[in-house]
Structures are given as structure tokens and as C-alpha cells.
Backbone as numpy.savetxt, mean C-alpha at the origin, in Angstrom:
# Nx Ny Nz CAx CAy CAz Cx Cy Cz
4.95 -32.40 13.01 4.09 -31.21 13.01 4.98 -29.97 13.01
4.76 -29.08 12.09 5.66 -27.94 11.90 4.89 -26.66 12.14
5.20 -25.99 13.24 4.46 -24.78 13.61 5.02 -23.56 12.96
4.18 -22.56 12.85 4.59 -21.26 12.31 4.23 -20.20 13.32
5.11 -19.24 13.49 4.83 -18.13 14.39 4.67 -16.87 13.58
3.56 -16.18 13.78 3.29 -14.94 13.04 3.00 -13.82 14.00
3.52 -12.66 13.71 3.25 -11.47 14.51 2.12 -10.71 13.85
0.93 -10.72 14.49 -0.22 -10.07 13.90 -0.50 -8.70 14.51
0.48 -8.14 15.22 0.26 -6.82 15.81 0.29 -5.78 14.71
-0.64 -4.89 14.73 -0.76 -3.86 13.71 -0.85 -2.49 14.38
-0.35 -1.45 13.72 -0.31 -0.12 14.33 -1.65 0.56 14.31
-2.67 -0.05 14.92 -4.01 0.52 14.84 -4.10 1.86 15.56
-3.38 2.03 16.66 -3.46 3.30 17.38 -2.87 4.43 16.56
-1.73 4.17 15.92 -1.11 5.21 15.10 -2.02 5.58 13.93
-2.61 4.58 13.27 -3.49 4.86 12.15 -4.74 5.62 12.61
-5.25 5.27 13.79 -6.41 5.97 14.32 -6.09 7.44 14.59
-4.94 7.69 15.24 -4.54 9.06 15.55 -4.32 9.87 14.27
-3.63 9.28 13.30 -3.36 9.98 12.04 -4.66 10.29 11.31
-5.60 9.35 11.31 -6.88 9.57 10.66 -7.63 10.75 11.28
-7.71 10.78 12.60 -8.46 11.83 13.29 -7.78 13.20 13.13
-6.45 13.23 13.20 -5.72 14.50 13.02 -5.96 15.06 11.63
-5.86 14.20 10.61 -6.06 14.67 9.24 -7.52 15.05 8.98
-8.46 14.37 9.62 -9.86 14.74 9.46 -10.11 16.14 10.02
-9.54 16.43 11.19 -9.70 17.75 11.80 -9.12 18.83 10.90
-7.92 18.59 10.37 -7.30 19.59 9.50 -8.08 19.77 8.20
-8.60 18.67 7.66 -9.38 18.75 6.42 -10.60 19.65 6.60
-11.27 19.52 7.75 -12.44 20.36 8.03 -12.04 21.83 8.10
-10.92 22.11 8.79 -10.44 23.49 8.89 -10.07 24.05 7.52
-9.33 23.27 6.74 -8.89 23.74 5.43 -10.07 23.95 4.48
-11.04 23.04 4.52 -12.21 23.20 3.66 -13.00 24.44 4.05
-13.10 24.70 5.35 -13.80 25.90 5.81 -13.15 27.17 5.29
-11.82 27.25 5.37 -11.10 28.41 4.85 -11.21 28.48 3.33
-11.22 27.33 2.68 -11.34 27.31 1.23 -12.65 27.90 0.76
-13.75 27.50 1.42 -15.06 28.06 1.06 -15.14 29.55 1.41
-14.55 29.92 2.56 -14.61 31.33 2.99 -13.86 32.25 2.05
-12.75 31.77 1.49 -11.92 32.61 0.62 -12.14 32.32 -0.86
-13.00 31.31 -1.19 -13.26 30.92 -2.57 -12.00 30.44 -3.27
-11.11 29.79 -2.51 -9.84 29.32 -3.05 -9.94 27.86 -3.48
-9.78 27.62 -4.79 -9.78 26.24 -5.28 -8.52 25.52 -4.84
-7.43 26.26 -4.66 -6.19 25.64 -4.20 -6.40 24.99 -2.82
-7.05 25.74 -1.91 -7.31 25.19 -0.58 -8.38 24.09 -0.65
-9.42 24.31 -1.44 -10.47 23.30 -1.53 -9.95 22.01 -2.16
-9.09 22.14 -3.17 -8.55 20.94 -3.80 -7.62 20.20 -2.85
-6.83 20.96 -2.09 -5.96 20.32 -1.11 -6.80 19.65 -0.02
-7.90 20.32 0.38 -8.79 19.72 1.37 -9.45 18.45 0.82
-9.81 18.48 -0.47 -10.41 17.30 -1.08 -9.39 16.17 -1.16
-8.15 16.53 -1.49 -7.09 15.54 -1.49 -6.92 14.95 -0.10
-6.90 15.82 0.91 -6.78 15.34 2.29 -7.97 14.48 2.69
-9.17 14.84 2.22 -10.33 14.03 2.52 -10.17 12.63 1.93
-9.62 12.56 0.72 -9.35 11.25 0.12 -8.40 10.44 0.97
-7.39 11.12 1.51 -6.45 10.42 2.38 -7.08 10.02 3.69
-7.98 10.87 4.21 -8.68 10.51 5.45 -9.51 9.24 5.23
-10.21 9.18 4.08 -10.96 7.98 3.77 -10.03 6.78 3.62
-8.89 7.00 2.94 -7.92 5.93 2.78 -7.33 5.49 4.11
-7.01 6.47 4.96 -6.47 6.14 6.28 -7.51 5.40 7.11
-8.79 5.83 6.96 -9.84 5.12 7.67 -9.95 3.67 7.21
-9.80 3.45 5.90 -9.80 2.09 5.38 -8.61 1.30 5.90
-7.43 1.94 5.93 -6.24 1.27 6.45 -6.41 0.94 7.93
-6.99 1.86 8.66 -7.25 1.64 10.09 -8.21 0.46 10.26
-9.31 0.48 9.52 -10.27 -0.61 9.62 -9.67 -1.94 9.20
-8.83 -1.92 8.14 -8.20 -3.15 7.68 -7.26 -3.71 8.74
-6.52 -2.81 9.42 -5.61 -3.26 10.46 -6.38 -3.89 11.62
-7.56 -3.34 11.93 -8.39 -3.92 12.99 -8.92 -5.29 12.56
-9.43 -5.38 11.33 -9.96 -6.65 10.82 -8.87 -7.72 10.77
-7.63 -7.30 10.44 -6.54 -8.26 10.30 -6.21 -8.95 11.61
-6.63 -8.37 12.72 -6.33 -8.96 14.02 -7.37 -10.00 14.44
-8.44 -10.15 13.67 -9.46 -11.13 14.01 -8.92 -12.54 13.86
-9.27 -13.39 14.79 -8.75 -14.76 14.80 -9.39 -15.57 13.66
-8.66 -16.56 13.14 -9.24 -17.44 12.12 -10.46 -18.19 12.63
-11.36 -18.52 11.72 -12.54 -19.29 12.06 -12.63 -20.50 11.12
-13.65 -21.34 11.31 -13.81 -22.49 10.43 -14.08 -22.06 9.00
-14.73 -20.91 8.82 -15.01 -20.44 7.46 -13.88 -19.57 6.92
-13.33 -18.69 7.75 -12.21 -17.83 7.35 -10.95 -18.38 8.03
-10.37 -19.40 7.42 -9.28 -20.12 8.07 -7.99 -19.30 8.15
-7.86 -18.28 7.32 -6.71 -17.39 7.39 -7.03 -16.14 8.21
-8.22 -16.08 8.79 -8.61 -14.86 9.47 -8.99 -13.79 8.45
-8.82 -12.53 8.83 -9.18 -11.40 7.96 -7.95 -10.60 7.55
-6.80 -11.26 7.53 -5.56 -10.53 7.23 -5.55 -9.96 5.82
-6.31 -10.57 4.92 -6.33 -10.09 3.54 -6.98 -8.72 3.40
-7.65 -8.28 4.45 -8.24 -6.93 4.42 -7.19 -5.87 4.19
-5.95 -6.12 4.64 -4.88 -5.14 4.45 -4.42 -5.07 3.00
-4.86 -6.01 2.15 -4.56 -5.94 0.72 -5.71 -5.27 -0.04
-6.94 -5.44 0.44 -8.09 -4.85 -0.24 -8.23 -3.36 0.07
-7.78 -2.94 1.26 -7.87 -1.54 1.64 -7.12 -0.62 0.68
-5.85 -0.90 0.32 -5.17 -0.01 -0.63 -5.84 0.03 -1.99
-6.49 -1.07 -2.41 -7.18 -1.08 -3.69 -8.34 -0.09 -3.68
-9.14 -0.13 -2.62 -10.25 0.83 -2.50 -9.72 2.25 -2.37
-8.63 2.42 -1.64 -8.01 3.73 -1.46 -7.60 4.31 -2.81
-6.95 3.51 -3.64 -6.47 3.99 -4.93 -7.64 4.37 -5.84
-8.71 3.60 -5.83 -9.88 3.91 -6.66 -10.52 5.23 -6.23
-10.56 5.48 -4.91 -11.08 6.75 -4.42 -10.25 7.92 -4.93
-8.93 7.76 -4.88 -8.04 8.85 -5.29 -8.16 9.13 -6.78
-8.33 8.10 -7.58 -8.52 8.30 -9.03 -9.77 9.15 -9.28
-10.85 8.85 -8.56 -12.07 9.63 -8.72 -11.89 11.09 -8.30
-11.20 11.31 -7.18 -10.96 12.67 -6.71 -10.11 13.47 -7.69
-9.10 12.83 -8.27 -8.23 13.55 -9.20 -9.01 14.02 -10.42
-9.92 13.19 -10.93 -10.74 13.59 -12.06 -11.62 14.79 -11.74
-12.20 14.79 -10.55 -13.06 15.91 -10.14 -12.26 17.20 -10.02
-11.05 17.11 -9.48 -10.21 18.31 -9.34 -9.83 18.88 -10.71
-9.42 18.04 -11.62 -9.00 18.52 -12.94 -10.18 19.17 -13.68
-11.36 18.61 -13.52 -12.55 19.18 -14.18 -12.84 20.58 -13.66
-12.86 20.75 -12.34 -13.16 22.05 -11.75 -12.07 23.07 -12.06
-10.80 22.62 -12.04 -9.70 23.54 -12.35 -9.79 24.05 -13.78
-10.10 23.16 -14.72 -10.24 23.58 -16.12 -11.36 24.60 -16.28
-12.44 24.42 -15.53 -13.57 25.36 -15.61 -13.20 26.74 -15.07
-12.37 26.77 -14.04 -12.01 28.04 -13.40 -10.94 28.82 -14.15
-10.20 28.16 -15.02 -9.15 28.88 -15.74 -9.73 30.02 -16.57
-10.95 29.85 -17.05 -11.56 30.88 -17.89 -11.79 32.17 -17.12
-12.13 32.07 -15.83 -12.38 33.27 -15.02 -11.94 33.02 -13.58
-10.64 33.12 -13.31 -10.14 32.87 -11.96 -10.70 33.89 -10.97
-11.26 33.43 -9.85 -11.82 34.37 -8.86 -10.71 35.01 -8.04
-11.06 36.10 -7.37 -10.10 36.76 -6.49 -9.93 35.93 -5.21
-8.68 35.69 -4.87 -8.37 34.85 -3.72 -7.33 35.55 -2.85
-7.54 35.63 -1.51 -6.54 36.24 -0.64 -5.32 35.32 -0.48
-4.20 35.76 -1.02 -3.00 34.92 -1.01 -2.48 34.64 0.39
-2.62 35.58 1.33 -2.11 35.39 2.69 -2.79 34.21 3.37
-4.12 34.13 3.25 -4.87 33.03 3.88 -4.46 31.69 3.29
-4.25 31.65 1.97 -3.82 30.42 1.32 -2.46 29.98 1.86
-1.53 30.92 2.00 -0.20 30.58 2.51 -0.25 30.03 3.93
-0.99 30.69 4.81 -1.02 30.29 6.21 -1.64 28.91 6.39
-2.79 28.68 5.75 -3.47 27.39 5.90 -2.65 26.27 5.26
-2.07 26.55 4.10 -1.26 25.54 3.43 0.00 25.22 4.24
0.59 26.22 4.89 1.76 25.97 5.73 1.40 25.07 6.91
0.21 25.27 7.46 -0.27 24.37 8.52 -0.42 22.95 7.98
-0.86 22.84 6.73 -1.01 21.53 6.10 0.32 20.81 5.98
1.39 21.54 5.68 2.72 20.91 5.60 3.08 20.28 6.94
2.88 21.04 8.02 3.22 20.54 9.35 2.39 19.32 9.72
1.09 19.38 9.45 0.20 18.27 9.79 0.57 17.01 9.01
0.80 17.15 7.70 1.07 15.98 6.88 2.43 15.36 7.17
3.45 16.18 7.36 4.77 15.63 7.70 4.73 14.96 9.08
4.03 15.59 10.02 3.94 15.01 11.36 3.23 13.68 11.37
2.11 13.58 10.66 1.38 12.32 10.64 2.09 11.26 9.79
2.82 11.67 8.75 3.62 10.71 7.98 4.69 10.09 8.87
5.28 10.90 9.74 6.30 10.39 10.66 5.70 9.35 11.61
4.43 9.52 11.95 3.78 8.61 12.90 3.56 7.22 12.31
3.45 7.11 10.98 3.20 5.80 10.36 4.38 5.34 9.50
5.56 5.93 9.73 6.69 5.65 8.85 7.25 4.24 9.01
7.22 3.69 10.23 7.89 2.43 10.51 7.29 1.25 9.76
8.12 0.50 9.04 7.68 -0.73 8.39 6.94 -0.56 7.09
6.86 0.68 6.57 6.06 0.89 5.35 6.69 0.24 4.13
8.01 -0.10 4.19 8.65 -0.71 3.03 8.06 -2.07 2.70
7.60 -2.82 3.72 7.10 -4.17 3.50 5.61 -4.30 3.79
4.92 -3.19 3.99 3.52 -3.20 4.37 2.75 -2.32 3.40
2.01 -2.95 2.47 1.30 -2.19 1.44 0.25 -1.28 2.06
-0.37 -1.75 3.11 -1.40 -0.97 3.79 -0.82 0.33 4.34
0.29 0.25 5.07 0.91 1.43 5.65 1.62 2.27 4.59
2.12 1.60 3.55 2.80 2.34 2.49 1.85 3.31 1.79
0.61 2.84 1.56 -0.37 3.72 0.94 -0.61 4.96 1.77
-0.77 4.78 3.08 -0.99 5.92 3.97 0.23 6.83 4.01
1.41 6.25 4.11 2.65 7.02 4.21 2.90 7.87 2.96
2.76 7.25 1.79 3.01 7.97 0.54 1.99 9.08 0.32
0.75 8.85 0.69 -0.26 9.88 0.53 0.02 11.09 1.41
0.48 10.84 2.61 0.77 11.95 3.52 1.96 12.77 3.02
2.97 12.10 2.49 4.12 12.82 1.93 3.70 13.64 0.71
2.85 13.04 -0.13 2.36 13.77 -1.31 1.55 14.98 -0.88
0.77 14.83 0.18 -0.01 15.96 0.69 0.89 17.10 1.14
2.00 16.74 1.80 2.93 17.78 2.26 3.50 18.54 1.06
3.85 17.80 0.00 4.37 18.46 -1.21 3.34 19.35 -1.87
2.08 18.90 -1.92 1.02 19.71 -2.51 0.77 20.95 -1.67
0.81 20.81 -0.35 0.62 21.97 0.53 1.73 22.99 0.33
2.95 22.51 0.09 4.06 23.42 -0.18 3.82 24.19 -1.48
3.32 23.48 -2.48 3.00 24.15 -3.74 1.90 25.20 -3.53
0.93 24.89 -2.64 -0.12 25.85 -2.35 0.43 27.08 -1.64
1.45 26.91 -0.80 2.12 28.05 -0.16 2.74 28.95 -1.22
3.42 28.34 -2.19 4.04 29.11 -3.27 2.97 29.84 -4.09
1.84 29.15 -4.33 0.77 29.79 -5.09 0.20 30.98 -4.33
0.02 30.81 -3.02 -0.47 31.92 -2.21 0.47 33.10 -2.24
1.78 32.81 -2.23 2.77 33.89 -2.30 2.68 34.61 -3.64
2.48 33.85 -4.72 2.37 34.47 -6.05 1.12 35.31 -6.18
0.01 34.81 -5.60 -1.24 35.59 -5.66 -1.10 36.87 -4.84
-0.51 36.75 -3.66 -0.37 37.92 -2.77 0.62 38.95 -3.31
1.74 38.47 -3.85 2.81 39.37 -4.26 2.61 39.88 -5.68
2.26 38.98 -6.61 2.19 39.35 -8.02 0.76 39.48 -8.54
-0.21 39.06 -7.76 -1.59 39.17 -8.22 -1.95 38.16 -9.29
-1.26 37.04 -9.34 -1.52 36.02 -10.37 -2.67 35.12 -9.91
-3.88 35.49 -10.21 -5.05 34.72 -9.79 -5.10 33.34 -10.44
-4.48 33.20 -11.62 -4.51 31.91 -12.31 -3.74 30.83 -11.56
-2.91 31.24 -10.58 -2.17 30.24 -9.81 -3.11 29.36 -8.98
-4.26 29.89 -8.60 -5.18 29.10 -7.78 -5.69 27.86 -8.52
-6.28 28.00 -9.73 -6.66 26.77 -10.45 -5.46 25.96 -10.92
-4.31 26.64 -11.16 -3.13 25.90 -11.59 -2.67 24.92 -10.52
-2.75 25.33 -9.26 -2.38 24.43 -8.16 -3.35 23.26 -8.09
-4.63 23.53 -8.39 -5.61 22.45 -8.39 -5.25 21.40 -9.46
-4.77 21.87 -10.61 -4.33 20.94 -11.66 -3.16 20.11 -11.15
-2.19 20.78 -10.48 -1.05 20.08 -9.93 -1.49 19.01 -8.93
-2.45 19.37 -8.08 -2.96 18.41 -7.10 -3.57 17.20 -7.82
-4.36 17.47 -8.85 -4.98 16.37 -9.57 -3.97 15.43 -10.20
-2.91 16.01 -10.77 -1.87 15.18 -11.39 -1.12 14.36 -10.33
-0.79 15.00 -9.21 -0.09 14.29 -8.13 -0.93 13.13 -7.62
-2.22 13.40 -7.42 -3.11 12.34 -6.93 -3.19 11.19 -7.93
-3.33 11.53 -9.22 -3.47 10.49 -10.24 -2.22 9.63 -10.34
-1.04 10.26 -10.31 0.20 9.49 -10.41 0.39 8.58 -9.19
0.13 9.14 -8.01 0.29 8.33 -6.81 -0.71 7.19 -6.78
-1.93 7.45 -7.22 -2.96 6.42 -7.20 -2.66 5.31 -8.20
-2.05 5.68 -9.34 -1.76 4.68 -10.37 -0.80 3.62 -9.85
0.28 4.05 -9.18 1.24 3.10 -8.63 0.62 2.24 -7.54
-0.13 2.86 -6.66 -0.77 2.12 -5.57 -1.82 1.16 -6.13
-2.56 1.59 -7.15 -3.59 0.75 -7.75 -2.97 -0.50 -8.37
-1.85 -0.32 -9.05 -1.19 -1.48 -9.66 -0.73 -2.47 -8.60
-0.06 -1.96 -7.56 0.44 -2.84 -6.51 -0.70 -3.54 -5.77
-1.76 -2.79 -5.48 -2.89 -3.37 -4.75 -3.62 -4.40 -5.61
-3.76 -4.12 -6.91 -4.44 -5.06 -7.80 -3.65 -6.36 -7.91
-2.33 -6.24 -8.03 -1.49 -7.44 -8.10 -1.63 -8.27 -6.83
-1.65 -7.62 -5.68 -1.79 -8.35 -4.42 -3.16 -9.02 -4.34
-4.20 -8.31 -4.76 -5.55 -8.88 -4.71 -5.69 -10.07 -5.67
-4.89 -10.08 -6.75 -4.93 -11.16 -7.73 -3.91 -12.25 -7.44
-3.37 -12.26 -6.21 -2.43 -13.30 -5.77 -1.15 -13.34 -6.59
-0.68 -12.19 -7.04 0.58 -12.14 -7.76 1.74 -12.38 -6.80
2.85 -12.84 -7.33 4.06 -13.00 -6.51 4.49 -11.61 -6.03
4.72 -11.43 -4.73 5.12 -10.10 -4.24 6.36 -9.60 -4.95
6.41 -8.29 -5.19 7.53 -7.70 -5.92 8.83 -7.72 -5.12
8.75 -8.07 -3.84 9.96 -8.13 -3.03 10.79 -9.38 -3.30
10.29 -10.31 -4.10 11.05 -11.52 -4.41 10.76 -12.00 -5.81
11.62 -12.89 -6.31 11.48 -13.46 -7.64 11.16 -14.95 -7.51
10.11 -15.38 -8.19 9.73 -16.80 -8.13 10.85 -17.70 -8.62
11.56 -17.26 -9.65 12.64 -18.09 -10.20 13.74 -18.35 -9.17
14.01 -17.37 -8.31 15.03 -17.56 -7.28 14.57 -18.56 -6.23
13.28 -18.50 -5.88 12.75 -19.46 -4.91 12.80 -20.87 -5.52
12.43 -20.98 -6.80 12.47 -22.27 -7.48 13.89 -22.84 -7.51
14.84 -22.00 -7.82 16.23 -22.44 -7.86 16.72 -22.88 -6.47
16.31 -22.13 -5.45 16.69 -22.47 -4.08 16.13 -23.83 -3.67
14.85 -24.06 -3.97 14.23 -25.33 -3.60 14.84 -26.50 -4.37
15.13 -26.29 -5.66 15.70 -27.35 -6.48 17.10 -27.73 -6.03
17.78 -26.80 -5.37 19.15 -27.06 -4.92 19.24 -27.73 -3.56
18.12 -28.03 -2.95 18.15 -28.66 -1.63 18.56 -30.13 -1.75
19.20 -30.67 -0.73 19.69 -32.06 -0.76 18.58 -33.06 -1.07
18.81 -33.88 -2.08 17.88 -34.94 -2.42 16.72 -34.54 -3.30
16.51 -33.25 -3.53 15.37 -32.81 -4.34 15.62 -33.10 -5.82
14.72 -33.88 -6.41 14.85 -34.26 -7.81 14.01 -33.39 -8.75
12.93 -32.83 -8.21 12.07 -31.97 -9.04 11.23 -31.09 -8.13
10.85 -29.92 -8.67 9.99 -28.99 -7.96 8.83 -28.66 -8.89
7.61 -28.78 -8.37 6.47 -28.43 -9.21 5.35 -27.87 -8.35
4.34 -27.30 -9.02 3.21 -26.66 -8.33 3.70 -25.63 -7.31
4.63 -24.77 -7.72 5.15 -23.73 -6.83 4.29 -22.47 -6.99
3.65 -22.07 -5.91 2.79 -20.89 -5.91 3.20 -19.99 -4.73
3.30 -18.70 -5.00 3.70 -17.73 -3.97 2.75 -16.54 -4.06
2.23 -16.10 -2.92 1.33 -14.95 -2.91 1.36 -14.27 -1.55
0.87 -13.06 -1.53 0.81 -12.30 -0.29 -0.45 -12.66 0.46
-0.29 -13.13 1.68 -1.43 -13.53 2.50 -2.06 -12.34 3.21
-1.25 -11.35 3.49 -1.69 -10.15 4.20 -0.47 -9.34 4.55
-0.66 -8.30 5.34 0.44 -7.44 5.71 1.54 -8.23 6.41
2.75 -8.22 5.83 3.89 -8.87 6.46 3.90 -10.38 6.36
2.99 -10.97 5.58 2.94 -12.42 5.47 2.92 -12.85 4.01
3.81 -13.78 3.68 3.89 -14.33 2.33 3.68 -15.83 2.44
2.75 -16.34 1.65 2.44 -17.76 1.66 3.05 -18.44 0.44
3.31 -19.73 0.57 3.89 -20.51 -0.53 3.43 -21.95 -0.41
3.11 -22.55 -1.53 2.85 -23.99 -1.58 3.69 -24.59 -2.69
4.16 -25.81 -2.48 4.97 -26.47 -3.50 5.01 -27.97 -3.24
5.30 -28.73 -4.31 5.54 -30.17 -4.21 7.02 -30.40 -4.52
7.68 -31.17 -3.69 9.08 -31.51 -3.90 9.19 -33.02 -4.08
9.80 -33.45 -5.19 10.05 -34.87 -5.42 11.39 -35.21 -4.78
11.37 -36.16 -3.83 12.57 -36.48 -3.04 12.48 -37.95 -2.62
13.58 -38.70 -2.72 13.55 -40.11 -2.32 13.27 -40.25 -0.83
12.72 -41.38 -0.41 12.41 -41.59 1.01 13.68 -41.66 1.85
13.97 -40.60 2.55 15.15 -40.53 3.41 14.70 -40.44 4.87
15.68 -40.58 5.78 15.36 -40.59 7.21 15.25 -39.19 7.81
15.67 -38.17 7.05 15.74 -36.82 7.61 14.53 -35.96 7.23
13.39 -36.59 6.99 12.22 -35.87 6.49 11.86 -34.67 7.36
11.66 -34.88 8.67 11.24 -33.80 9.56 12.30 -32.70 9.66
13.56 -33.10 9.81 14.64 -32.11 9.90 14.73 -31.31 8.61
14.54 -31.98 7.49 14.60 -31.31 6.19 13.52 -30.23 6.09
12.30 -30.57 6.46 11.19 -29.62 6.40 11.42 -28.45 7.35
11.83 -28.75 8.59 12.06 -27.68 9.58 13.12 -26.70 9.11
14.23 -27.23 8.59 15.30 -26.35 8.12 14.84 -25.52 6.93
14.10 -26.14 6.02 13.64 -25.45 4.82 12.67 -24.32 5.18
11.80 -24.55 6.14 10.86 -23.51 6.59 11.62 -22.32 7.14
12.64 -22.59 7.97 13.44 -21.48 8.54 14.16 -20.71 7.46
14.76 -21.40 6.51 15.55 -20.72 5.48 14.66 -19.94 4.51
13.47 -20.42 4.24 12.55 -19.67 3.38 12.17 -18.35 4.04
12.00 -18.37 5.35 11.67 -17.14 6.08 12.86 -16.19 6.07
14.05 -16.72 6.33 15.24 -15.88 6.42 15.64 -15.30 5.07
15.57 -16.10 4.02 16.03 -15.66 2.70 14.99 -14.82 1.94
13.73 -15.25 2.01 12.71 -14.65 1.14 11.55 -14.02 1.90
11.57 -14.09 3.24 10.47 -13.58 4.07 9.18 -14.34 3.80
9.32 -15.58 3.32 8.17 -16.47 3.16 7.92 -17.13 4.50
6.89 -16.69 5.22 6.69 -17.17 6.58 5.45 -18.03 6.75
4.85 -18.44 5.62 3.71 -19.35 5.71 3.81 -20.39 4.59
4.88 -21.23 4.58 5.04 -22.21 3.51 4.31 -23.52 3.81
3.81 -24.15 2.77 3.26 -25.49 2.86 3.98 -26.35 1.83
4.68 -27.37 2.31 5.55 -28.17 1.44 5.08 -29.62 1.45
4.81 -30.15 0.26 4.42 -31.56 0.12 5.58 -32.33 -0.48
5.99 -33.40 0.20 7.08 -34.25 -0.28 6.49 -35.45 -1.02
7.00 -35.71 -2.22 6.60 -36.87 -3.00 7.82 -37.74 -3.26
7.59 -39.07 -3.36 8.71 -40.00 -3.56 8.75 -40.60 -4.96
7.74 -40.32 -5.76 7.72 -40.90 -7.09 7.23 -39.92 -8.12
6.70 -40.43 -9.23 6.24 -39.56 -10.33 4.77 -39.79 -10.64
4.02 -40.24 -9.64 2.61 -40.52 -9.88 1.79 -39.25 -10.06
2.28 -38.12 -9.50 1.56 -36.85 -9.63 1.90 -36.21 -10.98
0.90 -35.64 -11.62 1.16 -34.95 -12.89 1.90 -33.66 -12.60
3.03 -33.46 -13.27 3.87 -32.29 -13.03 3.69 -31.29 -14.17
3.59 -30.01 -13.78 3.61 -28.94 -14.78 5.05 -28.73 -15.21
5.29 -28.83 -16.51 6.67 -28.74 -16.99 7.31 -27.41 -16.62
6.55 -26.31 -16.64 7.15 -25.01 -16.38 7.52 -24.85 -14.90
7.05 -25.77 -14.05 7.41 -25.68 -12.64 8.69 -26.46 -12.33
9.19 -27.19 -13.28 10.39 -27.97 -13.01 11.61 -27.06 -12.94
12.53 -27.43 -12.05 13.78 -26.67 -11.96 14.62 -26.95 -13.18
15.46 -26.00 -13.62 16.26 -26.17 -14.83 17.15 -27.40 -14.79
17.68 -27.75 -13.58 18.62 -28.86 -13.52 18.02 -30.08 -12.83
16.67 -30.06 -12.65 16.04 -31.19 -11.98 15.89 -32.36 -12.95
15.83 -33.56 -12.39 15.72 -34.76 -13.22 14.26 -35.04 -13.55
């Protein structure tokens, strides 16, 4: 019997705090945007609202991921952390389209906007977004759920900085066209960020091999193990945040070291490839139909 240990702790408190902080700022920024008729502030607030919804989804996914497995959901709800970024990306695509439409309409007759108010509120946005990004920074390299939140917050800080520059231009030079121009910039930033996240989230939802590893390298590693004559039915996918699952059949003669072989292989798969939920079936003959493309290059 070969046990697996998984750490299912998720940063739910950090995600909750970041969500509430950004929601409060979004309300303030939207209020100033309506009061000053600034599309730059309203677009930034809309962008922040998209992130608040995304952060809320990430928060909810992190909570669901902690639910224990059941007879029907044998893996628990850990896959929620893969579906959350997909919904997040779709929301952002919709928001970017709305921003670009409104900005194009306003270019014809840019309204008068107080540049000082735009600068002050946008500067507050930089502080809020950088501060909350710092709160969720840990582990985002290997966590798609947290990566979505982290990248959105950094993008928000950059957009807020652009809004500060626009406010300065409106206040100093009287360039009213900068207000819708910033909205266009926001729309483009949102669309580009959402495209990358959408691709990664879609691949994870479709059980693609995680981009952090190469299937061919795992195949070569398994084929090189002592006594292994063939490798077939090798499948690798992301089970949830921080967990990679793998199933495979290994053709190997009946030896006395079966249990030790499996235990060592499980440890090395985790250490080398971060595959921490492997299922390995050992076969001693050729009675099973093998997919030719799953065979190792040097296997018999």
C-alpha cells in the first residue's frame, strides 16, 4: 500500500482580505469617476471590479478545494482552482470589449475632466493594487489560481499609473482626449492579460499536460528505470492547485523488489517533476494492448 501526502492548505484569508480591500477601492474609484465624468477612472474601476469578481472566484475556489473527498467526488473539489481562472478570464474579455466600445464613442467628443482628481484617485489605486499583489505573491509560480489574481493586481497597478499620467496631461496641457485614450489602454491591457490566462486555464480544464513539465521527459525517465521493458498509457494532468496526477502502465518482469521499486519511483516523480499523485500499474507480459506512441524510444 503506497500512501500519498498532500498539502491542501490554501491562502483563503489572504484572498478574502485582498478581495474586500479591492472591492472597497473599486466603490470609491467608481464614485469619483461618476462625479467627475472621467472614463479613465470609470474604466479603471471597471477593470478593478473584474478583478474583484475574479478574486472572489479564486477565494471561493480555494475554499471549495479544502472540502474532503466523498464517494461521488473522490478527488474532492480541488479542481475548482482550475475552473476559477477560466471564468475569471472570460469575465475580463467581456469587460475589455465594453471599455473599448465606450472609449471609441467618447473620442468624438471628450468631456471635461478634472485632471487633479484623476491623479489623486489613480495614485491611491497604485498603492492598493501593489499592496494587495504583495499579499498574494507567495507560490503564484506554480498556482494558476493565485497567478491569475497576482497578475491582475500588477496589471491594475500599471493601468493606475497610466491614469496618473493621463490626469497630469489633462491638468497641465488640457488634453481631454487622454481620458478615453487611457480607457483604450485599459481595454488592451485587460484583453492581453485575459488571453494568456484563458489559454492556460482552458488547457488545465481540458486535462492538458502542465506547462511546467514535458511528457517526453517523464516517459524517458520511466523507461530508464531498472527492469522496465515498455511504458504505455502514460497520462499526466493537473488535478488542482499544486497537484499533478499521472497514470501509466509499466511492463516489467516479476522481480522481488516490486514494493521498493514503486515507493522509490513515487518519491522520484515528486522530486523531479512535482508529480505528487501517481498511479502506476505493473505488467509482466504483453497481454494488454499497447499504444505504440506511448512506447519509450529504446523500450523492447
